[in-house]
C-alpha positions, 0 to 999 in steps of 0.5 A: 500500500502506498503512502498516499493511500495510507494517509487517506485511510488514516483521514477517513479513520479519523472522521469515523472515530468522531462519529463512532458508536459504542456497542454493547460489550458485556462479554468483553469486559475483561478486555482493555478499552483500546485493545487493538493496535494500528501500526506500520508493519511489513510484508515479506515475500521471496521469489518462488517460480515466476512470482513472489510468495509471502513468508509464513513461517521458519524452521532452521534453514527452511523458510515456509511460504504460502503459494495459493492455499498450500504451503511450500518450503524454500531453503535459505541458502537458495534465496535470491532476494526478498520483496518488502512492502510496507502496510498499515496493519491491525493487531489485537496482540500486545507484545513487549520488546525490552532492552532492544540492542542492535550493534555491529559485530562479527560473523562466525568466520571473521572474528578477529581472535579466531583469525589471529589463531588461524593466522598464527597457526598458518604462520607456524606451519609455513615456518616449520615447512620452511625449516624442514626444507632447509634441513633437506637442502642442507642434507643433499648439500652434504651428500653431493659434497661427499660424492665429489670428495670421493671422486676427487680422491679417485682422480683422473677421468673422475675429476670432471664428475667431482666438479659437476657434483660440487656445482650441484652442492653449491646451488643447493646450499645457496637454497638452504641459505635463503631458507634459513633467512626466510625462517629467521624472518618468520620468527622475528618480532616484525612478522608477529606484529604483522600477524596480530594486526587483524586484532586491531581491525574493525571490519564488522560484517554482521549485526548482534541483536539482543532483547527480551520479549513477552506476550500476554497470550502465547504466540506459536511459530513465532519469528522476528525479521530484522531490517537494516539500511547500511552504507557499504565500506567507504560508500555513501549509497544505501543498501538493504539487508534482511534477516529472519530469526526463529524464536518458536513460542513467545509467552507471558514469561520474558524470554531473551533473544540473542543472535548474530546476523551475518552476511553484511559487507566488511566495514559497512556502516549502520544507517537504520534498523527495524525489528518486526515480529510475526506469529504463524505468518501474521505480523503482531504489533509490539511496543517498537512498531512504527507509527503505532496507535491504540484503538478501540474495537469500533475504531479498529473496525472503521479503519478495516471497513474503510480499507476493505471497501477501498481495496475492492472499489473496482472489483467486478465480481462477488466477494463473500463476507469474512471475519474482520475482528473476533476477540473472545473473553479469556475465560470463555472455556469456563462458561460454555460447553467444550463442544461449542468452541469448535461448532460451525456457526452461520452468521448472517452479516449486514452490509455494515459488517454487523451480525444480525442472525446467528445459528449453528450449521447442524441446527444444534442450539447454541447458548446465549452466552456463545451468541453474545460473544458472536454478536461482538464480532465484526465482519467484512461484508459480502460485496457485489461489484465493489458495494457491500451487501448482506451476506453469510459467514461461517465461524467458529468461537475457537478462531477467536481465542 
């Protein structure tokens, strides 16, 4: 969604907020007055076939993407880029990210101390090889000199052969002397100082991220996406970097998240970073989300309704009604029979997105409490050629938990 459209929708929302009417909320009294959060989120997709597929999960080195109604796996190692779209979103979750720190650091293969150890080890191996080669050269020099001496004692026709052997010995001795000089350099202070130069460098090629995260409700299949803008070393151009990190489950107990995002060019300069959190493929608002505003249920619905109609204004066919907002009380399991949570319920939805008639699909009676909860749901109405009309939607109470 472009920024101009977002601005128009926000203006429309502002006018709606002035005239919104409170709706009875007896069954949602345990919810805060403004349980929703409008924020600037990001949708991330990766190349899949000839198009892009949105990311809906992560498991180690594999990203899960949505292709139509199916889920496919994409290996991280095979990624050839990302597509990132800014999008205003509504979330009914309140995730807290505390102590967020993002610093430049080193990837696993470029830690200065590790490089120093490797360089030192390589240098020692080279020195040992030089010393060994020198020993071999000195041994061969002795062998040729001994052979020349034997031939010289024999005299006569053997003197010419002796001279050849003496020349060979001299040439090999010259090689041995050169190797001795190289070995001396390898053991010198100058060489040691050069091998430790790597310890003083700041060729950062990674980001180090650290924070704690918690949520009042469990968020399964959670992951964070780090977005960074940076200058490559000694350049003023701005480039983008994306890293996806699996968290698994976020709950009400704060947990520490610490990881390294490697793959940046050595010596980069950091310009800007953002951290976004997702659960099951859906982005969740956090206290560090950009342009975040708290909304009541009716304010949130006014925004969703306006956005929905705007995005379908040129649609020429039929669109079925669907759930827009579905919050249920946290203690609902204690107030209704267990089987009602998963029962399919047919809801007649007005053109304004409000439930008007409620009944189970199989004709089983529904408790008054469950009907009250359903009446607090808000819907995207059915559309005919872009205009809202009355329609139907089948829901389950467990979908709102």
